[in-house]
N, C-alpha and C positions, 0 to 999 in steps of 0.2 A: 327491124327484124328481131324477134326474141332469140335468146341464146340458151342452150342447154349445155352444162359443163359436167363431164364425167372424167374420172381418172382411175388409174390402176386397175384396168380390166384384167390384165395378165392373160390375154388370149393365148392359148398354147397350141401344140400340134396334135392334141388328142391322145398323147402317150401317158405313161405311168406318172409323169411328174406334174400333170395338169392340175391347176388349182382354181381355174375360173369357175365361179358358182352361179353365173347368171345366164346360162345358155337357154333356159326356159322362160326367162323374164325380161332380159334386156331387149330382145327384138320387139316385144309388146310395148315396152316403154318408148322406144324410138318411134314406133308407129303412131303413138299419141302426138308426136311432134311433126308429123308430115304436113298437116294442114292446120293452121296457116304455116307458111314456110318458116323454117327454123335454122339457125346457125348452131351446129353441134361442135363443141370443142372437146377433143379427147386430150386431156392435159397430162400426158406422159405415162409410160409403162402400159400402153394399150395392148401391144403385142409383146410377148415375152420370148426373147431369143436365147435365154439361158436354160430353158427346159429341154435340153437334149444332151447328147454325149459327144458332140463335135468338139474339136480343139478350140480353145479360147483365143483365136487369132482372127482379125478382121480380114475377110476374103470375100470379094464380091460374088464369085460363083457360089460359094458355100452359103452366103447370106441369102441369095435368091432361092436356093433349094430350101433353106429353112423357112423363108417367107411363104413358099408354095405349100409347105407342110402345115403351116399355121392357117393359111387362107382356106385350105381344103379340109381342115379338121371339122368333124361334125359339129362340135360346140361353137365353132367360129362362123360357119357358112351362113346361118340365118342372121347373125349379127351384121355381117358385111352386106347381105341383101337388104336388110333394114336401113343401113346407112345409104345404100344405093337409092332406096325409096325417098329418103330425106333429100338427096340431090335432085331426083326426078321431080319432086314436089315443089321445086323452086328454092330449096334451102341449100346449105353448104356444110361441108365437114372439114374442120381444121384439125390435123393430127400433129400435136407437139411431142417432141421426143422426151423420154426420161432416161434413166440409167439402165433399164432392161431392154430397151429397143433402140440402141444407138445405130443399129443397122438401117433404120429408117432414114438415115442421112444419105444413103446411096440412092441415086435415081432409079437404078434397076429394081431395087426393092420396093420403092414407092409404086412403080408401075404394076408390080405383082398385085398389090392390094387394090389398086384402081381396076385392074382387069377382073377382079372377083366381086365387084359391086353388082355385076349382072346388068349393066346399063351401057348404052352407046358411049363411045369415047368422049363425045362432046359433053355428056352429062357426068361421066366419071371424072372429068377434069375438075369438077367442082369439089372433089376431095383434094385438099392441098396439105402440104407438110411443112413443118417449121422446126428448125434446130432450136435447142433449148438453152443456148448460151446466153441469150438475153430474154427477159420477160416479154410477153405480148401485152400491149396496152390497147384495150378496146374502149372506144368512146361511145357511150350510150346516153343520149339525151344531154350531151355536154359533160357527163360524168366520166372520169377516167377510172377504168377498172383493170387491174393488173392480174395476169395469169402467169404462173410459173409452176413447174412440176414440184420443186421444193428440195431437190437433192443438192442445190448449190451451197447449202449450209451444213451438209453432211460430208465431212472430209473423207469418209471411207466409201462414198458412192458418187463422188464428183466425176463428171465426164471429161475426158481429155479432148475438149473441142478444138484445141489448137492443132491437133494432128489428125482430126477426123475429116476424111475427104467427103466430097459430095457437093451438090448445089449450095451456094452461099458460104462455102468453106474458104478458109485462107488459101491463097494460091500455093503455098508451100506444104499444105497438108498431104500426107502420104499414109496409105493404109498400113504399110510395114512399120511405120513409126508410131502408130496409135497404140496406146496402152489402156487396157480395161481397168476399171476401178477395182480397188481391193475387195469391195463387197461382191463384185462379179466373180472375182477369183475364188472367194470363199464358196459362193454358190455353185460354181462349175466344178472346181477341183476337189472340194471337200464334201459339200452337202449332196450333190448328185450321186457320187459313188455310194454314200451311205444310204441314200434312198433306194438305189438299185439293188445293192447287195444285202442290206439289212432292213429294207422296207420301212425306213424311218420317215413315213409320210408327214409326220407331225412337224418335221424340220421346215417344210415348205410353208406351213401356216404361220411361222414365226417371222416371215418377211415383214419389213425390210431390215430387221436387225439380225444380220447373219452371224454376228458375234454371239448373240444369245442362242441362236440355233446350234452353232458349233459346240458351245459349252453344254447345252442340254443333251446333245448327242453323246458327248463324253460321259455325262452323268448316267444316261440310260445304259450305255455299254462301252466302257473304255476299250475292251478287247476288240469289239466290232470296229472301232475307229482304226485300230492298228491293222486289222486284217483287210478292211475295205480300202484303205488309203495306201498309195505306193509313192515312192520317189519323193518329188518335191512337195506333194500334197501332205504326206506324213511329216516331212521336215518342217512345214509351216506350223503344224500343231505342236510337234515335239519341241521345236525351237522356242516357241512361246512358253511352254511349260518348263523347259530346262533352265531358262533365264529368269524364272519368276522371282527369285530371291534378290535380284539386283537391278532389274529393268525399271526405269521410270519412264513415263510416257512423254516423249518429245515427238511432235508431228514430223513424219518423214523418217524417223528412226525405226519404229516398229511398223513395217509396211502395211500389214493388215489389221493392226490394232488389237490382236488377241492377247498379247502379254499384258497390255494395259487393262483389258477386261478381266483377265484372270486374277489380277491383283485385287479387284473389287470383290472377289468371292471370299476373301479372308481365309484362305487355306493356311493351315499350320505347316511348319517344315516337314512334319511326319506325313501329312496328307500330300504335300507336294512330292515327296519321295515315293509314296505309294502310287501316285498317278504316273510319275516317270517310269516306274517299274512296269506298270500296266502297258504303257506305250512301247516299252522295249520288249515286251513279251516275256518278262522274267517271272518265274513262279513265285508265289507268295508263301512265306513261312507262317503257319498258323500256330499260335501259342495261346491257349486258354480263350480262343475266340477273339483275340485282340485285333488281328488283322481284318477280320470281317467287320468288326465294329468300326475300324478305321476307314475302310472302304465305304461303309454305309454313311459315315459322317461326310466323307469326301463327296460322294454322289449327291447327298442332300444339299450341301453347300453349292455345288455346281448347278444343280437344278434350280435352286432359288435364285442364284445370281443370273443364270441364263434367262429364265422366264421373267425375272424382274425387269430386264431390259425391254422385253416385249410388253409386259404389263404396264410399264410407264406410259406407253402410247395408248395401249388398248385397255385402259383401266375401266372401261364401261362393260367389260365382259368377264369380270371377276366373280366367281362363285354364283350363288343363287341370285344375287342382285342383277346379274347379266340377263335374267329372264325379264326383268321389269324396267331396269334403269340403264341409261345410256348417257354418259357425261360428255357434253360437247365443249366443256370449258378448256381452253388451251392453257398451258403453263406459261410462265414468264419468259422462258427462253424462246418459245414459239413467238410470243408477242414482240420480243425484242427484234427478231428478224423481220416480222411484219412491219414494224415501225420503220426499220431501216429501209426496206423496199419502198414503203409509202413515201418517205422523205426523198429518197434518191430519184424516184420516177414520178413524183407529184401525183400519186394515185390515191383516191379516196377509199378504194376497196382492193383487197388482196385475196386471191383465190388460189389455193395450192392443193397438192395431193401428197404422194410419196410415203407418208407415215402410216397410211391405211387407217387413220383415226379421224372420223368425221369431227369437225370443229365448227364453232360459231361464236363470235364475240363482236359486239359493237362497243367501241370505246370512244366516246366523243364523236368526232367526225370521221373516224376510221372504222371500217368493217373488215373482219377477217372470216373467211370460210375455208374449210378443207372438205373435199368431196369424198373422203373415205376410200373404199375399195369394193371390188366385185369378186373378191376371192373368199374362200372359207376363212373364218376366224375361230380360234380355240378359246373356250372359257376356262379360266384358271381357278384354283382355290381362292377363297376369300382372302383379303389382305391380312386379316388377323388369324389365318389358319395355323393350327399347331404343327409341330414337327411330324406327328403321326399322320395328319391329313396330307402333308406334303409327301411323306414316304409312300402312302397309299397311291397318291397321284403318280409318283415316279414308278411304282411297281406296275400300275396300269399301262404306262408307256412302254415299259420293258416287255410286258406280256402281249401287248397289242400295238406295235409301232405303226401299223397301217390305219389305226383308229377304226377298225371294222366292227368291233363288238358294239352291242346296243348301248352299253354304258359310255363308251368313248364317243360314239356317234352323237350321243346326247350332249356332248361338250362342244359340238360344232355349231357355229353361228353364221348367219348371213345378215349383213346390214348394208342395204343399198341406199345411198344418200346423194342423189343428184342435186345440183344447184341450177337455178334458172335466173336469168337477167332479162328484164323487160323494160323498154322505154316508157316513160310516163308522159302523158300529154302536156303536163305543166313543166316538163323538163326534169332531167335527172333520170335515175333508173331505180326500179324495184328489184331487189335481190332477195331470193328465197332459197332456203335449204329444205329439201323434202325427204321423206322416206318413201320408197317404192314397196308397198305392202304385198304379201303373198296373194292377197285377194285381187290384185291389179289396181289398187287405189294409189294415187299419187297424193300423199298426205303432206301438207305444208307444216313444217315444224317451227321455222323461224322466218321472219321477213323484215326487211328494213329498206329505207329509202336512202339512196346515195345521191347527194346533191351535186350539181355542176360545180 
């Protein structure tokens, strides 16, 4: 059976926070794979349980209600029906968990999505679910191909599988002992209020780097951060800033990693003090325009530092080059992790998601692919952009945080990059990375043979 791999759909509940960009195209793609029968692997973050205002605590009843909201949302309905047609056509659907859909570990939640495939129960059971604490090894033509979402190497988005209940969980796992990852905390407690109160829709497009999104939000409007965030949420931001002069990054000491990221911005002591005053709501004293210049420099540095984190992964959508060019080349840190997984699990190919950046590299007998994302992406200024160009970009975000103007809408990108795996008659597997074009064409970009 051939295999289609997708990741990071981020199907939401149809609300203001939704970022899924494939509602009109993903069902068409899936229908291409109904006949002959196909195995579809959704490799993490397929459903996004963070796009709501519910408390960030694992509760089965709440998770079922959230799942119903996602399954019945207009952008999701047709996708689930198409997955149902995959199952009816003799195929199967494997849904692996990521860091945005840990609720899929619960049996009750899994049943919600099966029920919305619009198929008889005997067919709906062909949608199966899998925890992401271990990779999935698929043998195709004798070749071992490894699938993992990819958050296992991201300390701020690692899932607390030891305490996550559900089928295949440790017997000791309890929902009340489960802790969401720091990245989930940033998304729910900091970014969601900013998106609701100050319409900062751009913050959602900077996933999965929530540090970059939080820093960019501060750059766009430090006062908005203070007004929108309350209690512990504001303390997280303020604490990171207050300790900037003395904190050094030690894993586990800076729980959400913001102080570590703030240090990379290169703020001067005067800029740190100005940011602290903004977060405390203290009025600024203006003398010969110096304070406004100081805040301008502060916001420019935060913008560059925050968006640099995003651009590191999404370097294919910088400036005008984003219209024509799309770099699939992974960096060495990505390949180090790929080599580690390949060696540990004796796999010839490693396929991941999580970073939202499509990747492809064949190095000797090892193949690496990343399936990108089905959310909107934001095009940034060119790598060599001047301060004035960055200031203009920052001003556009201040004036239009929902990205509704024609100028800002033009900065939005969609890059849909599925991967297929097919058995070869002579043994081994053919692995290909495609782009799904607006015209409905599935265009092969790269292809390679994985030997047994």
